[in-house]
C-alpha positions in Angstrom: -19.8 19.2 -3.2 -16.6 17.8 -4.1 -13.8 17.6 -1.6 -11.3 19.0 -3.9 -11.3 20.5 -7.4 -7.7 20.4 -8.4 -5.7 17.2 -7.5 -1.9 16.5 -8.0 -0.3 13.2 -8.1 3.3 12.8 -7.5 4.4 9.3 -8.7 2.3 7.6 -11.2 3.0 4.0 -10.4 0.2 1.3 -9.4 -1.5 3.3 -6.8 -0.9 6.9 -8.3 -2.0 5.8 -11.8 -5.2 4.2 -10.1 -6.1 7.3 -8.2 -5.9 9.1 -11.4 -8.2 6.7 -13.2 -10.4 6.6 -10.2 -10.8 10.3 -10.1 -11.7 10.5 -13.6 -14.4 7.8 -13.0 -15.8 8.9 -10.0 -15.3 12.8 -10.1 -14.9 13.8 -13.8 -15.1 17.4 -13.1 -11.8 17.4 -10.9 -8.6 18.5 -12.7 -6.0 16.0 -12.2 -2.4 16.8 -12.7 0.4 14.2 -12.5 4.3 14.1 -12.2 6.7 11.2 -11.9 10.5 11.5 -11.5 11.0 9.0 -14.2 10.7 10.7 -17.7 9.8 7.3 -19.3 6.9 7.1 -16.7 5.7 10.4 -17.6 5.8 9.6 -21.4 3.6 6.6 -20.5 1.2 8.6 -18.6 0.9 11.0 -21.4 0.2 8.0 -23.9 -2.3 6.6 -21.6 -4.0 9.9 -20.9 -3.9 9.3 -17.1 -4.1 12.9 -16.3 -5.3 16.3 -17.5 -1.8 17.6 -17.5 1.5 15.8 -16.9 4.2 18.1 -15.4 7.9 18.0 -16.0 8.6 18.9 -12.4 7.0 18.4 -8.9 6.6 22.0 -8.1 5.0 22.8 -11.7 2.5 20.0 -10.8 1.5 21.3 -7.3 1.5 24.9 -8.3 -2.2 25.5 -8.2 -3.3 22.1 -6.4 -6.1 21.9 -3.6 -4.8 18.4 -2.9 -1.3 16.9 -3.4 -1.0 13.3 -3.0 2.7 11.7 -2.6 2.5 8.2 -4.1 6.2 7.3 -4.0 8.0 4.6 -2.0 8.2 5.6 1.8 11.8 6.1 1.6 11.3 8.7 -1.0 8.5 10.8 0.8 10.5 13.6 2.2 12.8 14.1 -1.0 9.4 14.2 -3.0 7.9 16.8 -0.6 11.1 18.8 -0.5 10.9 19.0 -4.5 7.5 20.7 -4.4 8.0 22.8 -1.1 8.6 26.1 -3.0 5.4 25.8 -5.2 3.1 24.4 -2.7 0.0 26.7 -2.2 -0.5 27.9 1.1 -4.0 26.5 1.4 -3.2 23.2 -0.2 -3.6 19.8 1.7 -0.8 17.4 1.3 -1.5 13.4 1.7 0.3 10.3 0.7 -0.4 6.8 0.3 2.8 5.0 2.3 2.1 1.9 4.1 4.3 3.0 7.0 3.0 6.4 8.7 5.3 7.6 11.6 8.4 7.8 9.5 6.5 9.5 6.5 5.0 12.0 8.9 8.4 12.9 10.3 9.9 13.2 6.8 7.1 15.1 5.1 6.5 17.6 8.1 10.4 18.3 8.1 10.4 19.0 4.3 7.0 20.9 4.4 6.9 22.9 7.9 3.5 24.7 8.1 1.8 22.7 5.6 -1.4 20.9 6.2 -0.5 17.2 6.1 -3.3 14.5 6.4 -1.5 11.0 5.9 -3.4 8.2 4.5 -2.8 4.6 3.5 -5.1 2.9 1.0 -4.9 -0.9 1.8 -5.0 -2.0 -1.7 -2.7 -3.1 -4.5 -1.4 -6.0 -6.7 1.8 -7.7 -7.4 2.1 -5.4 -10.3 3.8 -2.1 -10.6 3.9 0.9 -13.1 1.3 3.1 -14.7 0.1 0.5 -17.1 -1.0 -1.8 -13.9 -3.3 0.8 -12.4 -7.3 0.6 -12.7 -10.1 2.6 -11.3 -11.7 -0.1 -9.3 -8.5 -0.9 -7.1 -9.9 1.0 -4.1 -13.6 -0.5 -4.3 -14.6 -1.8 -0.8 -10.8 -1.7 0.4 -9.9 0.1 3.5 -8.4 3.5 3.4 -6.5 4.5 6.7 -6.3 8.1 7.5 -3.7 8.8 10.1 -3.7 12.5 11.1 -1.3 13.4 13.9 -3.1 15.2 17.0 -3.8 18.7 16.4 -4.5 18.4 12.5 -7.2 20.6 11.2 -10.5 18.7 11.4 -12.0 20.0 8.4 -8.7 18.9 6.4 -8.9 15.3 7.8 -12.7 15.2 6.7 -12.1 16.5 3.3 -9.3 13.8 2.6 -11.7 11.1 4.3 -14.3 12.1 1.8 -12.1 12.0 -1.1 -11.5 8.4 -0.4 -15.0 7.6 -0.1 -15.8 9.2 -3.5 -13.1 6.5 -4.7 -15.2 3.7 -3.3 -13.1 2.9 -0.2 -14.1 2.3 3.2 -12.3 4.8 5.6 -10.9 4.4 9.0 -9.0 6.6 11.3 -6.0 5.6 13.3 -3.0 7.2 15.1 0.3 6.6 13.0 1.8 4.6 15.6 -1.1 2.2 15.8 -1.4 1.9 12.1 2.2 1.0 11.9 1.7 -1.9 14.3 -1.5 -3.3 12.6 0.1 -3.1 9.2 3.2 -4.8 10.6 1.0 -7.9 11.2 -1.6 -7.8 8.4 0.9 -6.8 5.6 4.6 -6.3 6.3 5.2 -9.6 8.2 3.4 -11.6 5.5 5.4 -10.1 2.7 8.5 -10.8 4.8 7.6 -14.4 5.3 6.6 -14.7 1.5 10.1 -13.3 0.4 11.8 -15.7 2.6 10.0 -18.9 1.6 10.3 -18.2 -2.1 14.2 -17.4 -1.4 14.6 -20.5 0.5 13.0 -22.8 -2.0 15.3 -21.1 -4.8 18.4 -21.7 -2.7 17.7 -25.3 -2.1 20.6 -27.1 -3.6 18.7 -30.5 -3.7 15.9 -29.1 -5.7 16.3 -27.5 -8.9 14.8 -24.3 -10.0 12.9 -25.9 -12.7 11.4 -28.3 -10.2 10.5 -25.5 -7.9 8.6 -23.9 -10.7 7.2 -26.8 -12.4 5.6 -28.3 -8.9 4.5 -24.9 -7.7 1.2 -25.9 -6.3 -1.4 -24.3 -3.9 0.7 -22.5 -1.1 4.1 -22.0 -2.6 2.2 -20.7 -5.9 0.3 -18.0 -3.8 3.4 -17.0 -2.0 5.2 -16.2 -5.2 2.4 -13.7 -6.0 3.1 -11.7 -2.9 6.8 -12.2 -3.4 6.8 -10.6 -7.0 5.8 -7.3 -5.3 7.9 -4.0 -5.9 11.3 -4.4 -4.5 12.0 -0.9 -3.9 8.9 -0.2 -2.3 9.1 -3.1 0.3 12.7 -2.4 1.0 11.6 1.0 2.0 8.6 -0.4 4.1 10.8 -2.7 6.3 13.4 -0.2 6.9 10.8 2.7 7.6 8.9 0.5 10.1 11.7 -1.8 11.3 10.6 -1.5 15.1 7.1 -2.8 14.6 8.4 -5.2 12.0 11.2 -6.7 14.2 8.8 -6.9 17.2 6.1 -8.9 15.2 8.7 -11.1 13.6 10.0 -11.9 17.2 6.5 -13.0 18.2 6.3 -15.0 14.9 9.6 -16.6 15.6 8.4 -17.7 19.1 5.1 -19.1 17.6 7.0 -20.9 14.8 9.2 -22.6 17.7 6.2 -23.8 19.4 4.5 -25.1 16.2 8.0 -26.9 15.5 7.8 -28.5 18.9 4.3 -29.7 18.2 5.1 -31.5 15.0 8.4 -32.9 16.8 6.3 -34.6 19.6 3.2 -35.5 17.6 0.9 -33.3 19.5 -1.9 -33.6 16.9 -4.6 -32.1 19.1 -2.6 -28.8 19.4 -2.1 -28.6 15.6 -5.6 -29.3 14.9 -6.6 -26.2 17.5 -4.4 -23.8 15.7 -5.4 -24.8 12.4 -9.2 -24.5 13.3 -8.6 -21.1 14.9 -6.9 -19.7 11.7 -9.5 -21.2 9.6 -12.1 -19.1 11.6 -10.0 -16.1 10.9 -10.2 -16.7 7.1 -14.0 -16.9 7.5 -14.1 -13.5 9.1 -12.2 -11.9 6.4 -14.6 -13.1 3.9 -17.6 -12.1 5.9 -16.1 -8.5 6.2 -15.9 -8.2 2.3 -12.0 -8.1 2.2 -12.1 -11.3 -0.1 -14.5 -13.7 -1.5 -15.1 -17.4 -1.0 -14.5 -18.3 -4.5 -13.1 -21.8 -4.7 -9.3 -22.1 -5.4 -9.0 -18.3 -5.0 -11.3 -17.4 -7.9 -9.0 -19.3 -10.4 -10.6 -20.4 -13.6 -10.9 -24.2 -14.4 -12.0 -23.8 -17.9 
């Protein structure tokens, strides 16, 4: 039995459009209604036939939904929830896809008092954005972390978990605050570092921009992929999860100082030990199926 018969997606960017495509592929009998605040995105969604129906307002989209998924930047979650509050069915479950959970829980519960809210975070994405960037297999083999607050209806949580399993995701459950600390390390801090490195390189007066681009080998080239991510989304992420991000950034700064000292004093053994340990972590990620071992990150050499 399908967990939901009528799904509404609010926000039709990369994640929202990928959910729409994945539902069509894995649960074709489920009716999908979509809405985006941007009229141009709605027009594109109609052209791509992303959903069974594209509504002009959030309330109209949600009016007969079993599940409403908020796929907007975390800073816009509260406003998006408020937009559909008057039309949300009493028995509907509301979820989201934000990469910060505590701030989203607070905002959505304030906008939808009494609603059943089961937050979730599919840990998947690309550097691209917009409805044309989505694809049905985005969630295959990726983790979706479901983060219900204490006391949330157990059946509602299980229905959301089953929904993501049907889309091909591996599902884990965490408390919202724990999720935010984990993601601060695994996602938010790496993005912050990538933005900083690319920004530093572009600001160096002794290296022209053309040289930075021309000689973008290996590491820098891969940092630019991360740094090309949606600026609105990541601005909101850092502001919404600032306590955990600042904590991890402080830890990183201390480790970076220790690395700087090891290089300055020629401590080769210390550097070798660190690099060996991090190499082991890379192997573990591959073993758990979160990446593959294709040479040169799978780039074609044809």
